[in-house]
Backbone as CSV, one residue per row, in Angstrom:
resi,resn,N_x,N_y,N_z,CA_x,CA_y,CA_z,C_x,C_y,C_z
1,MET,-131.519,195.647,6.145,-131.039,197.505,6.576,-132.833,198.018,6.863
2,TRP,-132.520,198.543,7.623,-133.947,199.595,7.859,-133.491,200.708,8.161
3,ARG,-134.456,202.073,7.896,-134.247,203.454,8.437,-135.097,203.641,9.055
4,GLY,-134.991,204.937,9.756,-136.217,205.348,11.028,-137.183,206.655,10.056
5,ARG,-138.057,206.492,10.166,-139.149,207.633,9.083,-138.849,209.021,10.626
6,HIS,-139.060,210.011,10.033,-139.354,211.529,10.846,-140.578,211.714,10.598
7,ARG,-140.950,211.882,11.738,-142.326,212.977,11.584,-142.252,214.354,11.487
8,TYR,-143.156,214.701,10.239,-142.948,215.897,9.996,-144.153,217.083,10.807
9,GLY,-143.571,217.803,11.543,-144.738,218.790,12.390,-144.321,218.456,13.686
10,ARG,-145.147,218.371,14.944,-144.915,218.325,16.344,-145.440,217.408,16.912
11,ARG,-146.678,217.143,16.503,-147.864,216.431,17.304,-147.863,214.907,16.341
12,GLY,-148.107,213.929,17.058,-148.796,212.540,16.327,-147.461,211.590,17.078
13,ARG,-148.266,210.593,16.771,-146.848,209.145,16.911,-145.864,209.119,16.120
14,PHE,-144.688,208.885,16.507,-143.133,208.677,15.607,-143.891,207.341,14.223
15,PRO,-143.541,207.722,13.489,-143.845,206.756,12.402,-142.644,205.353,12.368
16,LYS,-143.253,203.880,12.257,-142.643,202.611,11.964,-141.339,202.749,11.319
17,PRO,-140.204,202.208,11.653,-139.173,201.523,10.812,-139.404,200.969,9.540
18,ILE,-139.092,201.395,8.072,-139.171,200.831,7.060,-138.131,199.904,6.830
19,THR,-138.217,198.757,6.747,-137.456,197.545,6.028,-136.981,197.606,4.947
20,ILE,-135.608,198.012,3.892,-135.461,198.149,2.792,-134.580,196.950,2.591
21,GLY,-134.708,196.315,1.752,-133.992,194.612,1.444,-133.264,194.848,0.525
22,ASN,-133.240,196.121,-0.973,-132.019,195.960,-1.745,-132.014,197.348,-1.936
23,VAL,-131.084,198.055,-1.601,-130.279,199.583,-1.425,-129.977,199.801,-3.072
24,PRO,-130.683,200.881,-4.140,-130.337,200.897,-4.858,-128.606,201.010,-5.333
25,PRO,-128.123,200.131,-6.724,-126.495,200.565,-6.705,-126.586,201.963,-7.354
26,THR,-127.465,202.661,-7.957,-126.920,203.852,-8.377,-128.212,205.498,-7.796
27,THR,-127.888,206.119,-7.545,-128.407,206.971,-6.844,-128.866,208.170,-8.011
28,ILE,-128.253,208.564,-9.281,-128.782,209.151,-10.100,-128.942,209.058,-11.496
29,PHE,-129.897,209.306,-11.779,-130.366,208.980,-12.844,-130.849,210.077,-14.010
30,ALA,-129.810,210.378,-15.067,-129.849,212.285,-15.398,-130.034,212.067,-17.445
31,PRO,-130.680,212.719,-17.510,-130.777,212.386,-19.258,-129.549,213.075,-19.525
32,ASN,-129.491,212.133,-21.139,-128.331,212.348,-21.867,-128.787,212.879,-23.051
33,PRO,-128.525,214.230,-23.623,-127.177,215.420,-23.161,-127.844,215.735,-21.772
34,PRO,-127.119,216.267,-20.814,-127.487,216.977,-19.508,-128.446,218.073,-19.607
35,ARG,-128.999,218.400,-19.123,-129.789,219.808,-19.285,-129.698,220.477,-17.607
36,CYS,-129.898,221.835,-17.453,-129.706,222.521,-16.722,-131.077,222.360,-15.862
37,MET,-131.816,221.685,-15.438,-132.618,221.772,-14.658,-133.114,221.325,-13.118
38,ASP,-133.980,221.842,-12.430,-134.164,221.237,-10.852,-134.230,219.584,-11.223
39,PRO,-133.446,218.775,-9.997,-133.440,217.742,-9.812,-135.208,217.026,-9.245
40,ILE,-135.398,215.986,-9.534,-136.065,215.385,-8.934,-135.836,214.306,-7.593
41,TYR,-136.257,214.347,-6.233,-135.396,213.812,-5.269,-136.577,212.359,-5.131
42,ILE,-136.020,210.891,-4.950,-136.911,210.041,-4.662,-136.168,209.378,-3.857
43,GLU,-137.155,208.754,-2.862,-136.477,208.105,-1.174,-136.415,206.764,-1.654
44,PHE,-134.948,206.086,-0.907,-135.065,204.595,-0.625,-136.327,204.069,-0.793
45,ALA,-137.652,204.687,0.384,-138.433,203.601,0.832,-139.012,203.530,-0.175
46,GLU,-139.392,204.681,-1.335,-140.125,204.701,-2.594,-139.366,204.041,-3.463
47,VAL,-138.155,203.420,-3.698,-137.686,202.745,-4.689,-137.722,201.321,-4.413
48,GLU,-137.758,201.003,-3.194,-137.910,199.919,-2.720,-139.746,199.562,-2.834
49,ALA,-140.534,200.163,-2.585,-141.826,199.967,-2.523,-142.266,199.453,-3.909
50,PHE,-141.848,201.061,-5.433,-141.784,200.614,-6.216,-141.537,199.843,-7.331
51,ARG,-140.511,198.712,-6.805,-139.558,197.347,-6.657,-140.210,196.430,-6.965
52,ILE,-140.709,196.462,-5.936,-141.059,195.403,-4.992,-142.501,194.605,-5.640
53,VAL,-143.619,196.226,-5.768,-145.220,195.703,-6.317,-144.628,196.063,-7.909
54,ASP,-143.875,196.867,-8.438,-144.142,197.149,-9.841,-143.549,195.893,-10.544
55,LEU,-141.932,196.004,-10.114,-140.912,194.974,-10.991,-141.325,193.172,-10.759
56,GLU,-141.503,193.121,-8.952,-141.611,191.727,-8.493,-142.821,191.084,-9.392
57,GLY,-143.648,192.161,-9.695,-145.377,191.746,-9.304,-145.725,191.223,-8.142
58,THR,-145.806,192.029,-6.964,-146.321,191.318,-5.859,-147.505,191.892,-5.301
59,SER,-148.784,191.600,-4.623,-149.332,192.841,-4.156,-149.171,193.363,-3.053
60,GLN,-149.704,194.232,-2.825,-149.659,195.453,-2.140,-149.455,194.726,-0.508
61,GLU,-150.242,194.300,-0.499,-150.481,193.666,1.401,-148.818,192.702,1.483
62,GLU,-148.672,191.952,0.179,-147.231,191.134,0.652,-146.398,191.838,0.696
63,ALA,-146.263,193.144,-0.132,-145.098,193.874,-0.112,-144.795,194.926,1.325
64,GLY,-146.094,195.373,1.813,-146.326,195.764,3.410,-145.465,194.627,4.226
65,GLN,-145.844,193.355,4.316,-145.077,192.471,4.995,-143.913,192.353,4.795
66,LYS,-143.545,192.334,3.652,-141.677,192.553,3.225,-141.240,193.607,3.970
67,MET,-141.673,194.958,4.044,-141.189,196.359,4.454,-141.561,196.311,5.690
68,SER,-142.388,195.587,6.428,-142.611,195.790,7.664,-143.184,196.917,8.035
69,ILE,-144.373,197.282,7.029,-145.096,198.387,7.084,-146.481,198.487,6.751
70,SER,-147.870,199.003,6.514,-149.364,198.374,6.438,-148.964,198.823,4.345
71,ARG,-150.472,198.112,4.296,-150.272,198.386,3.089,-150.636,199.412,2.456
72,GLY,-151.780,200.305,3.300,-151.752,201.928,2.702,-150.839,202.870,2.734
73,THR,-149.234,202.450,3.707,-148.120,203.243,3.457,-147.624,202.672,2.140
74,ILE,-147.406,201.287,1.786,-147.295,201.042,0.400,-147.689,202.045,-0.777
75,TRP,-149.001,201.744,-0.410,-150.289,202.188,-1.678,-149.179,203.730,-1.910
76,ARG,-148.979,204.729,-0.536,-148.354,206.224,-0.927,-147.202,205.699,-1.429
77,LEU,-146.410,205.086,-0.819,-145.237,205.293,-1.258,-145.286,204.907,-2.475
78,VAL,-146.068,203.547,-3.130,-145.897,203.675,-4.610,-146.123,204.594,-5.743
79,GLN,-147.728,205.370,-5.463,-148.360,206.382,-5.680,-146.725,207.537,-6.143
80,SER,-146.199,207.588,-4.636,-145.359,209.156,-4.808,-144.267,208.860,-5.942
81,ALA,-143.891,207.452,-5.756,-142.500,206.942,-6.975,-143.037,206.936,-8.599
82,ARG,-144.235,206.385,-8.342,-144.631,206.285,-10.006,-144.548,207.787,-10.473
83,LYS,-145.181,208.345,-9.444,-145.516,210.279,-9.981,-144.370,210.876,-10.199
84,LYS,-143.564,210.837,-9.357,-141.714,211.592,-9.722,-141.178,210.638,-10.735
85,THR,-141.098,209.666,-10.968,-140.330,208.827,-12.374,-141.416,209.062,-13.234
86,ALA,-142.677,209.383,-13.334,-143.228,209.896,-14.575,-142.489,210.976,-15.149
87,GLN,-143.083,212.030,-14.082,-141.823,213.155,-14.491,-140.590,213.662,-14.754
88,ALA,-139.852,212.972,-13.931,-138.855,213.009,-14.844,-138.233,212.657,-15.865
89,VAL,-139.115,211.522,-16.104,-138.549,210.861,-17.839,-139.843,212.041,-18.665
90,SER,-141.078,212.700,-18.347,-141.646,212.998,-19.348,-140.994,214.701,-19.561
91,GLU,-140.497,215.255,-18.426,-139.669,216.506,-18.418,-138.354,216.574,-18.888
92,GLY,-137.426,215.099,-18.719,-136.353,215.186,-18.887,-135.225,215.642,-17.609
93,ARG,-136.002,215.338,-16.807,-135.030,215.726,-15.766,-134.287,214.978,-14.775
94,PRO,-133.166,215.195,-13.673,-132.561,214.483,-13.420,-133.428,213.234,-11.898
95,LEU,-133.224,212.212,-12.080,-133.767,212.031,-10.759,-132.806,211.162,-9.601
96,TYR,-132.834,211.974,-8.608,-131.835,211.481,-7.731,-131.847,210.651,-6.051
97,VAL,-131.631,209.068,-6.516,-132.195,208.732,-5.355,-131.621,209.177,-3.672
98,VAL,-132.485,209.512,-2.962,-131.681,209.839,-1.466,-132.078,209.084,-0.594
99,ALA,-131.619,209.628,0.663,-132.062,208.899,2.027,-133.339,209.488,3.220
100,VAL,-133.725,210.678,2.304,-134.493,211.960,2.930,-134.815,212.470,1.672
101,ASP,-135.905,212.731,1.485,-136.096,213.913,0.522,-135.761,215.256,0.887
102,PRO,-135.294,216.075,0.448,-134.538,217.546,0.900,-135.852,218.391,0.871
103,ASN,-136.636,218.237,-0.334,-138.010,218.961,-0.420,-139.205,219.558,0.332
104,LYS,-139.154,217.817,1.065,-139.950,218.353,2.635,-139.682,218.732,3.480
105,THR,-140.312,219.579,4.075,-140.098,220.605,5.112,-140.618,219.624,6.800
106,THR,-139.306,219.802,7.076,-139.542,219.357,8.831,-140.223,219.935,10.255
């Protein structure tokens, strides 16, 4: 399965589609007991890059080949996923896995 990326702004080339091999079975991770805090949104592509690099232990170059994107894009996705996951765990905020991050402006 692959999903198209959307460019942000008016100029530049369209991003390449990212191949996602494993869609997460769960899309919400919430603290117990629940708190009334703003959720953090993480994209499917970030979860997939995070899983391939950190869970499977593959290199970023191999992960880029699996997802059909560059190593630099893998690095950016993994860094973003690590930051969002650490923030959700340390602040006790819910983490939602979404197709496109609603916080980004188009």
